[in-house]
ChimeraX commands (.cxc) that place a marker at each C-alpha (Angstrom):
marker #1 position 0.03,-0.12,0.03 radius 0.5
marker #1 position 1.51,3.32,-1.07 radius 0.5
marker #1 position -0.48,6.41,0.21 radius 0.5
marker #1 position 0.07,10.12,-0.80 radius 0.5
marker #1 position -1.77,13.34,0.18 radius 0.5
marker #1 position -4.36,12.59,-2.46 radius 0.5
marker #1 position -4.28,9.06,-3.29 radius 0.5
marker #1 position -3.80,5.33,-2.39 radius 0.5
marker #1 position -2.31,2.57,-4.49 radius 0.5
marker #1 position -2.59,-0.86,-3.40 radius 0.5
marker #1 position -2.21,-4.40,-4.79 radius 0.5
marker #1 position -3.17,-7.95,-3.38 radius 0.5
marker #1 position -2.39,-11.56,-3.94 radius 0.5
marker #1 position -4.76,-14.00,-5.71 radius 0.5
marker #1 position -7.09,-15.93,-3.09 radius 0.5
marker #1 position -5.49,-19.29,-1.95 radius 0.5
marker #1 position -6.41,-22.32,-3.62 radius 0.5
marker #1 position -8.25,-23.56,-0.48 radius 0.5
marker #1 position -10.84,-20.69,-1.01 radius 0.5
marker #1 position -11.11,-21.05,-4.61 radius 0.5
marker #1 position -11.87,-24.64,-4.91 radius 0.5
marker #1 position -13.28,-25.53,-8.22 radius 0.5
marker #1 position -14.10,-21.93,-8.98 radius 0.5
marker #1 position -12.00,-18.78,-10.13 radius 0.5
marker #1 position -12.03,-15.19,-9.56 radius 0.5
marker #1 position -14.56,-13.26,-11.72 radius 0.5
marker #1 position -13.82,-9.86,-10.44 radius 0.5
marker #1 position -12.86,-7.83,-7.58 radius 0.5
marker #1 position -14.79,-5.25,-5.55 radius 0.5
marker #1 position -12.80,-2.51,-3.72 radius 0.5
marker #1 position -14.66,-0.65,-1.21 radius 0.5
marker #1 position -13.22,2.64,0.25 radius 0.5
marker #1 position -14.29,5.56,2.33 radius 0.5
marker #1 position -14.48,7.56,5.39 radius 0.5
marker #1 position -15.38,5.47,8.37 radius 0.5
marker #1 position -16.47,8.26,10.54 radius 0.5
marker #1 position -19.02,9.54,7.86 radius 0.5
marker #1 position -20.04,6.24,6.88 radius 0.5
marker #1 position -19.58,7.21,3.11 radius 0.5
marker #1 position -18.06,4.87,0.70 radius 0.5
marker #1 position -17.20,4.44,-2.85 radius 0.5
marker #1 position -16.53,1.35,-4.88 radius 0.5
marker #1 position -14.42,0.10,-7.79 radius 0.5
marker #1 position -15.23,-3.02,-9.90 radius 0.5
marker #1 position -12.06,-4.57,-11.34 radius 0.5
marker #1 position -11.62,-7.61,-13.59 radius 0.5
marker #1 position -10.02,-10.57,-12.34 radius 0.5
marker #1 position -6.84,-9.90,-14.14 radius 0.5
marker #1 position -6.38,-6.66,-12.21 radius 0.5
marker #1 position -4.73,-7.11,-8.80 radius 0.5
marker #1 position -4.04,-3.47,-8.20 radius 0.5
marker #1 position -5.69,-0.05,-8.18 radius 0.5
marker #1 position -5.03,3.70,-7.42 radius 0.5
marker #1 position -7.74,5.67,-5.76 radius 0.5
marker #1 position -7.31,9.44,-6.58 radius 0.5
marker #1 position -8.91,12.65,-5.31 radius 0.5
marker #1 position -8.70,11.92,-1.70 radius 0.5
marker #1 position -8.33,14.70,0.89 radius 0.5
marker #1 position -4.95,15.36,2.62 radius 0.5
marker #1 position -4.59,14.31,6.31 radius 0.5
marker #1 position -7.86,12.20,6.23 radius 0.5
marker #1 position -8.55,9.07,7.83 radius 0.5
marker #1 position -9.80,6.33,5.20 radius 0.5
marker #1 position -10.65,2.53,5.32 radius 0.5
marker #1 position -10.50,0.11,2.43 radius 0.5
marker #1 position -11.28,-3.47,1.62 radius 0.5
marker #1 position -10.97,-5.83,-1.32 radius 0.5
marker #1 position -13.47,-8.48,-2.05 radius 0.5
marker #1 position -12.89,-11.36,-4.42 radius 0.5
marker #1 position -15.94,-12.57,-6.04 radius 0.5
marker #1 position -15.74,-16.03,-7.65 radius 0.5
marker #1 position -17.51,-17.44,-10.67 radius 0.5
marker #1 position -19.76,-19.52,-8.29 radius 0.5
marker #1 position -20.79,-16.09,-6.56 radius 0.5
marker #1 position -18.73,-17.01,-3.42 radius 0.5
marker #1 position -17.28,-13.94,-1.87 radius 0.5
marker #1 position -14.16,-13.56,0.32 radius 0.5
marker #1 position -12.34,-10.28,1.38 radius 0.5
marker #1 position -9.50,-9.07,3.49 radius 0.5
marker #1 position -10.32,-7.29,6.64 radius 0.5
marker #1 position -10.83,-3.45,6.46 radius 0.5
marker #1 position -7.55,-1.74,6.34 radius 0.5
marker #1 position -7.24,1.71,7.95 radius 0.5
marker #1 position -5.00,4.43,6.38 radius 0.5
marker #1 position -4.46,8.29,6.52 radius 0.5
marker #1 position -3.52,10.39,3.77 radius 0.5
marker #1 position -0.33,12.48,4.13 radius 0.5
marker #1 position 0.07,16.26,4.49 radius 0.5
marker #1 position -0.11,18.34,1.37 radius 0.5
marker #1 position -2.35,20.70,-0.53 radius 0.5
marker #1 position -4.74,19.52,-3.36 radius 0.5
marker #1 position -3.86,20.42,-6.93 radius 0.5
marker #1 position -6.17,23.19,-8.23 radius 0.5
marker #1 position -7.27,23.43,-11.76 radius 0.5
marker #1 position -8.31,26.73,-13.18 radius 0.5
marker #1 position -10.25,27.41,-16.55 radius 0.5
marker #1 position -10.36,30.78,-18.10 radius 0.5
marker #1 position -12.87,31.86,-20.44 radius 0.5
marker #1 position -11.18,33.70,-23.28 radius 0.5
marker #1 position -14.49,35.36,-24.11 radius 0.5
marker link #1:1,2 radius 0.2
marker link #1:2,3 radius 0.2
marker link #1:3,4 radius 0.2
marker link #1:4,5 radius 0.2
marker link #1:5,6 radius 0.2
marker link #1:6,7 radius 0.2
marker link #1:7,8 radius 0.2
marker link #1:8,9 radius 0.2
marker link #1:9,10 radius 0.2
marker link #1:10,11 radius 0.2
marker link #1:11,12 radius 0.2
marker link #1:12,13 radius 0.2
marker link #1:13,14 radius 0.2
marker link #1:14,15 radius 0.2
marker link #1:15,16 radius 0.2
marker link #1:16,17 radius 0.2
marker link #1:17,18 radius 0.2
marker link #1:18,19 radius 0.2
marker link #1:19,20 radius 0.2
marker link #1:20,21 radius 0.2
marker link #1:21,22 radius 0.2
marker link #1:22,23 radius 0.2
marker link #1:23,24 radius 0.2
marker link #1:24,25 radius 0.2
marker link #1:25,26 radius 0.2
marker link #1:26,27 radius 0.2
marker link #1:27,28 radius 0.2
marker link #1:28,29 radius 0.2
marker link #1:29,30 radius 0.2
marker link #1:30,31 radius 0.2
marker link #1:31,32 radius 0.2
marker link #1:32,33 radius 0.2
marker link #1:33,34 radius 0.2
marker link #1:34,35 radius 0.2
marker link #1:35,36 radius 0.2
marker link #1:36,37 radius 0.2
marker link #1:37,38 radius 0.2
marker link #1:38,39 radius 0.2
marker link #1:39,40 radius 0.2
marker link #1:40,41 radius 0.2
marker link #1:41,42 radius 0.2
marker link #1:42,43 radius 0.2
marker link #1:43,44 radius 0.2
marker link #1:44,45 radius 0.2
marker link #1:45,46 radius 0.2
marker link #1:46,47 radius 0.2
marker link #1:47,48 radius 0.2
marker link #1:48,49 radius 0.2
marker link #1:49,50 radius 0.2
marker link #1:50,51 radius 0.2
marker link #1:51,52 radius 0.2
marker link #1:52,53 radius 0.2
marker link #1:53,54 radius 0.2
marker link #1:54,55 radius 0.2
marker link #1:55,56 radius 0.2
marker link #1:56,57 radius 0.2
marker link #1:57,58 radius 0.2
marker link #1:58,59 radius 0.2
marker link #1:59,60 radius 0.2
marker link #1:60,61 radius 0.2
marker link #1:61,62 radius 0.2
marker link #1:62,63 radius 0.2
marker link #1:63,64 radius 0.2
marker link #1:64,65 radius 0.2
marker link #1:65,66 radius 0.2
marker link #1:66,67 radius 0.2
marker link #1:67,68 radius 0.2
marker link #1:68,69 radius 0.2
marker link #1:69,70 radius 0.2
marker link #1:70,71 radius 0.2
marker link #1:71,72 radius 0.2
marker link #1:72,73 radius 0.2
marker link #1:73,74 radius 0.2
marker link #1:74,75 radius 0.2
marker link #1:75,76 radius 0.2
marker link #1:76,77 radius 0.2
marker link #1:77,78 radius 0.2
marker link #1:78,79 radius 0.2
marker link #1:79,80 radius 0.2
marker link #1:80,81 radius 0.2
marker link #1:81,82 radius 0.2
marker link #1:82,83 radius 0.2
marker link #1:83,84 radius 0.2
marker link #1:84,85 radius 0.2
marker link #1:85,86 radius 0.2
marker link #1:86,87 radius 0.2
marker link #1:87,88 radius 0.2
marker link #1:88,89 radius 0.2
marker link #1:89,90 radius 0.2
marker link #1:90,91 radius 0.2
marker link #1:91,92 radius 0.2
marker link #1:92,93 radius 0.2
marker link #1:93,94 radius 0.2
marker link #1:94,95 radius 0.2
marker link #1:95,96 radius 0.2
marker link #1:96,97 radius 0.2
marker link #1:97,98 radius 0.2
marker link #1:98,99 radius 0.2
marker link #1:99,100 radius 0.2
view
């Protein structure tokens, strides 16, 4: 897990064979958010993708994240919630000027 002031990048291993049984991973669900606000976002990822970056986070803010593997037979398994805090630093501001 790599955390900056506005993003988190994480990767995860394939589920163990003991969990997969005769099935295979169909997709991953990444759930992340602010635990104290009970506000969460999601990312659906294909089975081949075992990493992601979540951007546009707020600096110096506590977050939580969890990855769930969803198998072809609809079995689900996940890691426990992982808490993290973004680092200090300002957000990048984008400005547009209308030439008219």
